[in-house]
PABANU-824032 format. One line per 10 residues: number of its first residue (from 0); their letters; for each residue x, y, z of N, C-alpha, C. Coordinates in pm, 1 decimal. Example, Ala and Ser with C-alpha at 12.3 -4.5 7.8 and 13.67 -1.06 7.14 Angstrom:
REM residues 2
0 = as = 1319.0/-569.0/780.0/1230.0/-450.0/780.0/1320.0/-330.0/780.0  1285.0/-225.0/708.0/1367.0/-106.0/714.0/1290.0/3.0/787.0
END
This chain:
REM residues 225
0 = xxxxxxxxxx = 793.4/441.3/1742.3/923.0/397.8/1792.2/1003.9/519.9/1837.0  1056.9/516.1/1956.9/1130.4/628.8/2012.1/1262.1/651.6/1937.4  1306.0/778.5/1937.9/1429.0/814.5/1867.1/1548.7/735.8/1918.9  1556.0/716.7/2050.3/1668.2/643.4/2107.8/1674.5/500.0/2055.7  1557.1/440.0/2042.5/1550.2/302.4/1993.3/1588.8/296.0/1845.6  1543.3/394.8/1769.0/1576.7/400.8/1626.8/1726.7/416.2/1608.4  1786.3/508.5/1684.6/1930.7/533.1/1674.2/2011.0/408.7/1711.3  1966.6/338.1/1814.1/2036.0/216.6/1857.2/2027.4/108.5/1750.5  1909.6/91.8/1692.7/1889.7/-8.8/1588.3/1974.4/24.4/1465.2  1975.3/150.5/1428.8/2056.4/194.5/1314.4/2204.2/168.3/1339.5
10 = xxxxxxxxxx = 2250.5/199.0/1460.1/2390.5/178.3/1495.4/2427.9/30.3/1491.0  2341.9/-52.2/1546.8/2366.0/-197.0/1545.4/2374.8/-250.5/1404.0  2278.5/-209.9/1322.1/2275.0/-260.1/1184.3/2398.3/-213.7/1107.3  2436.8/-87.2/1123.9/2551.5/-32.7/1050.9/2681.6/-101.1/1090.0  2696.9/-138.4/1216.8/2817.2/-207.8/1260.9/2828.8/-345.4/1196.6  2714.6/-412.1/1180.2/2714.8/-546.3/1120.9/2714.1/-541.9/967.9  2667.1/-429.8/912.2/2655.0/-416.5/766.6/2709.5/-281.0/722.4  2840.5/-260.0/735.5/2899.0/-128.1/708.6/2893.3/-84.1/562.6  2863.7/-177.7/472.1/2858.8/-143.6/329.2/2730.2/-71.1/291.5  2630.6/-61.5/383.2/2510.4/16.7/357.7/2530.8/159.0/409.5
20 = xxxxxxxxxx = 2514.3/256.2/321.9/2529.6/396.8/359.4/2392.0/455.6/390.6  2352.6/448.6/516.8/2220.7/498.3/557.0/2222.3/651.2/560.3  2132.8/713.0/482.9/2128.1/859.1/472.3/2041.3/920.7/580.8  1923.3/864.4/601.0/1833.0/921.6/699.8/1709.6/837.0/718.9  1629.1/874.4/815.7/1506.3/802.4/849.0/1393.2/844.0/756.5  1317.9/745.0/706.3/1200.3/772.5/623.4/1071.0/757.1/700.8  1065.3/660.1/791.4/942.6/639.8/867.3/947.3/512.4/949.3  850.2/499.7/1039.4/839.5/381.3/1124.2/696.2/329.1/1120.0  680.2/200.9/1154.5/548.0/139.6/1159.3/539.6/44.0/1275.7  432.8/-35.6/1277.7/411.8/-129.6/1388.1/516.7/-240.5/1392.0
30 = xxxxxxxxxx = 569.8/-275.6/1275.0/660.0/-390.2/1269.4/798.9/-356.7/1217.5  825.2/-229.0/1186.5/956.2/-201.4/1130.4/986.5/-55.1/1113.0  1094.3/-31.5/1038.3/1146.6/102.9/1020.8/1212.6/111.3/883.6  1205.5/228.8/820.3/1260.9/245.3/686.7/1362.4/359.8/685.0  1477.0/333.4/620.1/1582.4/433.3/606.0/1609.2/459.4/457.8  1648.5/581.3/427.2/1686.6/616.2/290.6/1830.9/573.9/264.4  1855.7/522.9/143.4/1988.7/487.3/96.2/2019.6/567.6/-29.2  2146.1/573.9/-71.0/2178.0/641.2/-197.8/2111.3/571.6/-316.4  2112.3/640.0/-429.5/2062.0/586.7/-556.5/1914.9/550.2/-549.6  1838.6/629.6/-472.0/1691.8/615.5/-464.5/1648.1/475.2/-420.8
40 = xxxxxxxxxx = 1719.2/424.2/-319.7/1685.2/295.5/-261.1/1641.3/314.8/-116.5  1573.9/214.5/-63.8/1525.6/216.9/75.0/1570.2/89.5/145.0  1614.8/104.5/268.0/1643.1/-9.4/354.8/1529.9/-19.8/455.5  1461.0/-131.7/456.6/1352.2/-152.5/551.0/1387.2/-268.0/643.6  1374.2/-244.9/772.5/1389.7/-350.8/872.3/1251.1/-387.4/922.2  1214.5/-514.2/909.2/1079.4/-554.9/948.0/1081.1/-687.0/1023.4  985.2/-702.5/1113.2/965.5/-829.0/1184.0/831.0/-891.8/1146.4  768.4/-837.9/1041.2/637.7/-884.8/996.6/655.0/-1006.0/905.3  617.0/-1124.5/954.9/633.8/-1248.0/878.6/554.4/-1247.3/748.5  436.2/-1187.1/752.2/353.1/-1182.0/631.2/419.0/-1096.0/523.6
50 = xxxxxxxxxx = 473.3/-983.2/563.9/543.2/-896.7/468.3/666.5/-966.7/411.3  741.6/-1034.8/496.0/860.9/-1106.6/451.0/825.7/-1209.8/344.1  714.8/-1279.9/364.8/673.2/-1385.3/271.7/650.5/-1327.8/131.9  577.1/-1215.7/125.0/547.1/-1156.0/-5.4/672.7/-1095.5/-66.7  751.0/-1025.1/13.8/873.0/-963.2/-38.5/968.6/-1067.3/-94.3  976.1/-1183.2/-30.6/1062.4/-1290.1/-79.7/1017.0/-1337.6/-217.9  885.6/-1342.7/-238.3/833.0/-1383.1/-369.0/861.1/-1277.2/-475.2  857.5/-1149.4/-435.7/878.9/-1039.1/-529.8/1026.3/-1012.4/-557.4  1112.4/-1065.7/-472.6/1255.2/-1034.8/-477.7/1315.2/-1058.5/-615.9  1382.8/-954.5/-668.3/1453.2/-965.5/-795.6/1367.7/-944.2/-919.1
60 = xxxxxxxxxx = 1239.3/-921.1/-901.8/1149.7/-899.8/-1015.7/1132.7/-750.1/-1043.0  1106.4/-718.3/-1167.9/1077.4/-579.4/-1204.5/926.4/-566.4/-1221.5  862.5/-498.5/-1126.8/716.6/-490.8/-1125.3/667.1/-357.1/-1180.2  551.1/-361.8/-1240.3/491.6/-241.0/-1297.0/404.0/-167.7/-1196.7  336.3/-241.9/-1110.1/241.2/-181.9/-1016.6/279.6/-201.0/-869.6  378.2/-283.8/-844.0/421.4/-313.6/-707.1/563.7/-263.2/-686.0  592.0/-219.5/-565.2/726.0/-172.1/-531.7/828.8/-282.2/-557.4  935.7/-249.7/-627.6/1039.0/-348.6/-657.8/1119.9/-383.8/-532.9  1135.9/-513.1/-510.5/1217.6/-564.0/-400.8/1346.1/-619.0/-462.0  1460.8/-561.9/-423.2/1586.7/-601.9/-485.7/1647.6/-725.2/-418.8
70 = xxxxxxxxxx = 1673.7/-719.2/-289.7/1725.5/-835.5/-218.2/1701.5/-819.0/-69.1  1722.1/-928.2/5.1/1686.1/-933.7/146.7/1791.0/-1008.8/226.3  1783.9/-993.3/357.9/1873.3/-1066.8/446.7/1820.7/-1062.0/588.9  1888.6/-1130.4/679.7/1846.3/-1135.5/819.5/1938.7/-1052.3/907.2  1882.2/-996.0/1011.8/1959.0/-913.8/1105.8/1903.6/-935.8/1246.0  1991.1/-982.4/1335.5/1949.0/-1003.2/1474.4/1992.0/-884.2/1558.4  1895.1/-820.8/1625.2/1923.0/-707.9/1713.0/1946.5/-759.7/1854.8  2068.7/-739.9/1903.5/2102.4/-783.6/2038.6/2028.6/-700.0/2141.9  2019.9/-570.1/2116.6/1954.8/-480.4/2213.3/1805.9/-510.7/2228.2  1741.8/-552.2/2118.7/1598.5/-581.5/2123.3/1570.6/-730.4/2137.0
80 = xxxxxxxxxx = 1674.9/-810.6/2121.3/1661.5/-955.9/2131.5/1553.7/-1009.5/2037.2  1563.7/-965.6/1914.1/1466.9/-1010.1/1814.2/1532.1/-1011.3/1676.9  1477.1/-1093.7/1589.8/1525.5/-1105.7/1453.0/1447.1/-1012.8/1361.3  1519.2/-942.0/1276.9/1458.5/-860.6/1171.8/1498.7/-917.5/1036.4  1418.2/-888.2/937.0/1459.0/-908.3/798.5/1487.3/-770.8/740.0  1602.3/-755.3/675.0/1627.6/-629.3/605.9/1595.3/-647.0/458.2  1534.9/-544.3/403.2/1485.9/-548.0/265.6/1536.2/-423.6/192.9  1598.3/-442.7/78.3/1637.0/-331.1/-6.8/1531.4/-318.7/-117.1  1468.3/-204.5/-123.3/1361.1/-182.2/-220.4/1376.5/-46.6/-287.9  1302.2/-28.8/-396.6/1305.8/101.7/-462.6/1235.0/205.2/-376.8
90 = xxxxxxxxxx = 1275.5/330.0/-390.4/1210.3/436.2/-315.1/1092.4/490.5/-394.6  979.3/504.6/-326.5/860.7/566.1/-386.4/840.3/704.0/-324.2  769.0/788.9/-397.7/760.8/929.0/-358.5/616.9/980.3/-360.5  593.3/1082.9/-277.4/471.6/1161.4/-287.0/499.5/1276.8/-383.1  409.8/1298.3/-478.0/429.0/1403.0/-577.7/310.0/1497.4/-575.3  306.8/1587.9/-671.5/193.2/1680.1/-683.4/64.4/1606.1/-717.1  77.2/1480.2/-759.2/-38.8/1397.8/-793.3/-98.1/1327.0/-671.6  -33.9/1344.2/-556.3/-72.1/1264.3/-439.9/-214.5/1288.8/-393.5  -264.2/1411.9/-408.4/-398.4/1443.1/-356.6/-505.5/1358.6/-424.2  -497.2/1344.9/-556.7/-601.6/1266.1/-622.9/-591.3/1118.7/-582.7
100 = xxxxxxxxxx = -469.4/1072.0/-559.2/-451.7/933.9/-515.4/-516.8/913.1/-379.2  -490.5/1004.7/-286.5/-548.1/993.2/-151.6/-700.0/1002.5/-154.9  -753.1/1096.7/-234.5/-899.2/1109.9/-246.8/-959.2/982.7/-305.9  -895.7/932.1/-411.5/-947.9/812.1/-477.8/-939.4/691.4/-385.6  -831.8/681.1/-309.7/-818.5/570.9/-214.9/-930.6/574.2/-111.7  -957.8/691.3/-56.8/-1064.0/703.4/43.5/-1201.7/676.6/-16.5  -1223.5/719.9/-141.0/-1349.5/688.7/-209.1/-1360.8/538.6/-235.0  -1248.5/476.3/-270.2/-1243.7/331.4/-293.8/-1282.8/255.3/-167.1  -1222.8/290.8/-55.3/-1255.1/225.0/71.4/-1400.7/248.8/111.5  -1447.6/371.4/93.4/-1586.5/403.6/128.9/-1683.7/319.8/44.2
110 = xxxxxxxxxx = -1648.6/304.6/-82.4/-1735.7/229.8/-173.2/-1746.4/83.3/-130.8  -1630.6/20.2/-102.3/-1632.2/-122.1/-69.7/-1684.7/-150.0/70.8  -1643.3/-69.9/166.7/-1671.4/-104.3/306.5/-1791.9/-32.6/366.6  -1852.6/58.7/289.5/-1973.5/126.0/337.5/-2088.7/111.5/239.6  -2063.7/142.0/111.8/-2172.3/141.4/12.9/-2206.0/0.6/-35.7  -2105.2/-82.6/-53.7/-2124.3/-216.0/-109.5/-2167.3/-313.5/0.0  -2274.4/-384.7/-22.2/-2320.5/-485.7/73.9/-2335.2/-619.3/2.7  -2270.5/-722.9/57.9/-2275.1/-853.9/-6.2/-2268.6/-967.7/95.1  -2248.8/-932.3/222.2/-2237.3/-1033.7/326.8/-2373.2/-1052.3/394.3  -2436.6/-1168.5/379.2/-2572.1/-1188.3/432.9/-2579.6/-1186.0/585.4
120 = xxxxxxxxxx = -2464.4/-1201.7/652.0/-2464.8/-1204.8/798.5/-2443.8/-1065.6/856.4  -2331.6/-1003.8/822.6/-2299.5/-872.3/880.3/-2343.4/-756.8/791.2  -2377.6/-786.5/666.1/-2423.5/-686.0/570.1/-2314.5/-585.1/533.5  -2189.6/-616.3/567.0/-2080.3/-528.8/526.0/-1959.2/-614.2/490.8  -1876.2/-561.1/404.1/-1762.2/-633.3/351.7/-1645.4/-632.7/451.1  -1565.1/-738.4/450.1/-1441.4/-743.2/527.2/-1323.1/-738.1/430.5  -1203.3/-718.2/483.9/-1083.0/-719.3/400.1/-1066.1/-855.2/332.9  -1102.0/-961.3/404.1/-1093.8/-1095.6/347.1/-1190.5/-1111.7/230.1  -1311.8/-1055.9/244.9/-1410.1/-1061.0/135.7/-1356.7/-989.5/11.5  -1297.0/-872.6/33.4/-1246.7/-793.7/-79.1/-1132.3/-866.0/-148.7
130 = xxxxxxxxxx = -1041.4/-925.5/-70.4/-932.0/-1002.7/-128.2/-987.3/-1115.7/-214.9  -1090.3/-1182.3/-167.2/-1149.4/-1293.8/-241.2/-1211.7/-1247.6/-372.0  -1273.8/-1129.9/-370.6/-1335.5/-1075.6/-491.7/-1231.6/-1053.8/-600.8  -1117.1/-995.1/-563.5/-1012.3/-971.8/-662.7/-939.3/-1100.3/-698.5  -924.2/-1188.9/-601.4/-858.9/-1317.0/-627.6/-937.7/-1398.5/-729.3  -1069.5/-1398.7/-715.6/-1156.2/-1478.4/-802.9/-1207.4/-1401.2/-923.9  -1154.5/-1278.6/-941.4/-1191.5/-1194.3/-1056.6/-1343.8/-1182.2/-1071.5  -1409.0/-1142.8/-962.5/-1553.8/-1126.7/-964.7/-1589.1/-990.2/-1024.1  -1580.9/-983.5/-1155.5/-1595.1/-857.9/-1230.1/-1729.2/-790.8/-1205.8  -1835.1/-868.8/-1195.8/-1967.8/-810.7/-1175.8/-1973.4/-732.1/-1044.6
140 = xxxxxxxxxx = -1914.1/-786.4/-940.4/-1912.9/-717.3/-811.5/-1826.8/-591.2/-816.9  -1712.1/-601.2/-883.1/-1624.5/-484.1/-895.4/-1695.3/-373.5/-972.4  -1759.5/-409.1/-1082.7/-1831.1/-307.9/-1162.1/-1948.0/-247.5/-1084.2  -2014.8/-330.6/-1004.0/-2124.6/-278.5/-921.5/-2073.4/-178.4/-819.2  -1959.3/-209.5/-761.1/-1901.4/-118.6/-662.0/-1858.1/13.1/-725.9  -1802.4/5.1/-847.3/-1763.8/127.3/-919.0/-1886.2/214.7/-944.0  -1995.1/154.1/-986.0/-2118.2/230.6/-1012.7/-2173.2/291.8/-884.8  -2168.1/217.6/-774.2/-2213.5/271.6/-646.1/-2129.3/392.0/-605.5  -1998.6/381.9/-628.1/-1907.8/490.7/-592.0/-1933.9/613.1/-678.8  -1951.2/593.5/-807.9/-1976.8/706.2/-897.6/-2110.4/773.7/-864.7
150 = xxxxxxxxxx = -2210.4/693.3/-829.9/-2339.9/750.3/-791.7/-2328.4/830.1/-661.9  -2251.9/777.5/-567.7/-2227.4/847.5/-441.3/-2160.2/982.1/-465.9  -2057.9/982.8/-552.1/-1986.9/1107.7/-580.7/-2074.8/1205.6/-657.9  -2158.2/1154.3/-746.0/-2247.7/1241.5/-824.5/-2345.0/1317.5/-735.6  -2379.2/1258.1/-621.0/-2477.2/1318.6/-530.4/-2415.6/1358.1/-395.7  -2283.7/1375.4/-395.6/-2215.2/1402.0/-269.1/-2260.4/1532.4/-205.1  -2300.4/1630.3/-285.4/-2346.5/1758.5/-229.9/-2484.3/1748.3/-165.3  -2554.4/1636.9/-192.0/-2687.1/1618.9/-132.5/-2679.1/1575.8/14.2  -2562.1/1529.1/54.1/-2542.8/1482.6/192.3/-2534.9/1602.5/285.5  -2623.6/1608.9/381.3/-2626.4/1722.2/474.5/-2501.5/1728.8/561.2
160 = xxxxxxxxxx = -2430.3/1616.0/574.8/-2309.6/1613.7/656.6/-2185.6/1661.8/580.7  -2200.1/1684.2/450.4/-2087.2/1733.6/371.3/-2058.4/1877.9/408.1  -1942.5/1900.8/469.0/-1909.4/2034.0/520.6/-1876.9/2131.7/407.7  -1796.9/2086.1/310.3/-1758.3/2171.1/197.6/-1819.3/2114.0/70.0  -1903.1/2191.9/6.0/-1965.7/2147.1/-117.9/-1865.5/2153.2/-233.0  -1874.8/2055.6/-322.7/-1784.2/2048.2/-436.0/-1846.3/2110.6/-559.6  -1762.5/2168.5/-644.6/-1809.5/2220.6/-772.2/-1835.5/2103.8/-866.9  -1906.5/2131.1/-975.4/-1932.0/2026.3/-1075.7/-1800.6/1971.9/-1132.0  -1702.2/2060.9/-1151.1/-1572.7/2018.3/-1203.8/-1499.8/1928.6/-1104.6  -1506.7/1962.0/-976.7/-1442.6/1879.5/-873.9/-1507.1/1741.4/-866.3
170 = xxxxxxxxxx = -1638.7/1736.4/-877.6/-1708.8/1607.8/-875.1/-1669.8/1525.1/-996.8  -1665.1/1589.9/-1112.6/-1626.7/1520.5/-1235.5/-1485.1/1464.0/-1225.5  -1395.5/1541.9/-1164.5/-1256.8/1497.6/-1147.4/-1249.1/1378.7/-1052.7  -1323.3/1384.4/-942.2/-1325.1/1272.6/-847.0/-1376.8/1145.0/-914.6  -1481.3/1158.5/-994.2/-1538.4/1042.5/-1063.9/-1436.5/983.9/-1161.8  -1365.4/1071.9/-1232.5/-1262.8/1024.2/-1326.6/-1155.0/945.2/-1253.4  -1105.5/1001.0/-1143.8/-993.1/937.8/-1075.7/-1032.9/812.4/-999.6  -1157.6/801.5/-958.7/-1196.5/676.7/-893.0/-1194.5/562.1/-994.1  -1228.3/591.8/-1120.3/-1218.3/490.1/-1225.8/-1073.3/450.0/-1247.1  -983.3/549.3/-1246.5/-840.0/523.0/-1262.4/-789.0/436.0/-1147.9
180 = xxxxxxxxxx = -832.4/467.2/-1024.9/-782.3/394.1/-908.5/-835.1/250.9/-905.7  -962.2/230.8/-938.0/-1016.9/95.4/-943.9/-939.9/11.2/-1046.2  -908.8/71.2/-1159.8/-834.0/0.0/-1263.6/-693.1/-33.4/-1214.3  -631.5/61.6/-1143.7/-498.1/37.8/-1089.7/-498.5/-78.5/-990.5  -594.1/-79.8/-898.4/-600.1/-186.7/-797.9/-617.4/-322.4/-865.7  -701.4/-327.1/-965.4/-723.8/-454.3/-1034.7/-594.9/-503.8/-1101.7  -521.6/-413.0/-1165.9/-396.6/-451.9/-1231.8/-289.4/-487.5/-1129.2  -285.5/-413.2/-1017.5/-187.9/-442.6/-913.0/-213.2/-580.2/-852.8  -340.6/-613.4/-831.0/-372.6/-746.0/-777.7/-340.6/-855.1/-879.3  -366.9/-831.3/-1006.4/-332.3/-930.3/-1109.0/-182.6/-959.6/-1107.2
190 = xxxxxxxxxx = -103.6/-852.2/-1096.2/41.4/-870.2/-1092.9/84.2/-943.3/-966.0  26.7/-904.8/-853.1/62.0/-967.5/-726.6/26.4/-1115.6/-725.5  -94.1/-1149.5/-768.9/-137.2/-1289.5/-768.8/-53.6/-1375.2/-863.4  -5.7/-1315.8/-974.0/76.0/-1392.1/-1068.4/211.5/-1429.9/-1008.7  256.1/-1351.5/-908.9/385.6/-1376.3/-845.0/369.0/-1446.4/-709.8  271.6/-1398.8/-632.9/247.6/-1452.1/-498.2/97.1/-1470.9/-479.6  44.1/-1587.3/-508.6/-100.8/-1609.9/-503.4/-164.1/-1580.7/-367.8  -85.5/-1588.1/-260.5/-139.9/-1563.6/-127.1/-130.7/-1416.2/-85.9  -71.0/-1333.3/-170.7/-46.6/-1193.8/-135.1/-172.1/-1108.6/-130.7  -166.4/-1002.5/-53.0/-274.4/-904.5/-49.1/-214.7/-764.9/-38.7
200 = xxxxxxxxxx = -287.1/-667.8/-87.6/-246.1/-528.1/-79.7/-289.2/-471.4/54.8  -196.9/-406.8/123.0/-228.1/-343.3/251.0/-297.6/-210.4/222.3  -428.6/-206.1/245.9/-509.3/-90.0/206.7/-502.4/21.2/311.5  -386.7/89.1/313.9/-368.5/208.5/394.3/-325.6/322.5/303.4  -369.9/443.0/337.0/-349.4/556.6/248.2/-203.0/579.2/211.8  -112.1/561.0/307.1/28.3/588.6/281.7/98.9/487.3/195.2  29.1/383.2/151.5/92.3/275.3/75.7/78.7/289.1/-75.1  36.9/406.6/-121.6/22.0/428.9/-265.6/98.1/555.6/-303.0  211.4/536.1/-369.9/296.8/648.1/-409.2/353.5/623.2/-548.1  441.8/712.8/-591.0/492.1/709.1/-728.4/640.4/673.8/-732.8
210 = xxxxxxxxxx = 679.2/599.3/-837.6/821.4/572.4/-856.9/887.2/693.2/-923.2  1015.2/684.8/-949.0/1089.9/800.8/-999.1/1048.6/842.8/-1140.0  978.6/755.9/-1211.4/931.3/792.3/-1345.3/785.1/834.7/-1345.8  722.8/840.4/-1226.8/585.9/889.8/-1216.1/477.8/785.2/-1223.9  514.0/656.6/-1213.2/415.0/548.8/-1215.0/363.8/521.1/-1074.3  232.3/510.3/-1059.2/172.1/478.1/-930.9/201.8/332.8/-895.2  241.6/310.1/-768.2/274.9/175.2/-723.3/223.9/150.9/-581.4  212.4/22.4/-547.2/177.7/-18.2/-410.4/306.2/-37.4/-331.8  311.2/20.5/-213.5/432.4/12.8/-132.0/436.4/-110.2/-42.3  323.1/-149.9/12.8/322.2/-251.7/118.1/226.6/-365.3/82.0
220 = xxxxx = 279.7/-485.8/81.1/199.7/-605.2/55.5/220.6/-705.4/168.5  116.9/-781.2/199.2/124.4/-882.7/302.6/54.7/-1009.3/252.4  19.9/-1097.7/343.2/-49.2/-1220.0/305.4/-150.6/-1255.0/412.2  -249.8/-1336.3/375.2/-348.6/-1381.3/470.5/-305.5/-1509.4/540.4  -186.8/-1557.8/510.8/-138.0/-1682.0/572.5/-112.1/-1662.0/720.8
END
């Protein structure tokens, strides 16, 4: 999103909602934009119907693994001739722990979408397949994927395409954190399904950060509806 468009949207929103003290821009995406607010809060403007559905279900709840959604409202942009939903949520942060989270996330995706095979037609998993596995608590499949991932990491130096070889300690650390991340995803999905049965976790690297007390949380949730 261009700076001029961001500035115009911010100006429009502030004129209609002067009680929000927008501090600065946090980021933009395909369907919206996020601004920083005082007291470690975030204002997000989104046009994503799937995101709105899940956020509405989460609204007002105190979550352990999912970003807290405080309250929401509607905002019509005259300049863009489109309706947005504004969402006030807690701010999540990247910390010194972020590297292991990013590594574990990438290992998690590699395990499910490359190493794990369960689809008799395409021989590879889809996002819908993965959602169904966690929705139906298919523990045997999850445990199989964890073992495949750990075996892959144990022999990662054997891959001729590996540009930088890892030390034994680095491999051990990666294996430890992939177990932590798999456990986190399972608990995050349990929490999400208990509140919004149709919800899904948006599996992008930037969607896993820490709250102000250092707890890992999911930033972005959507639905398959």
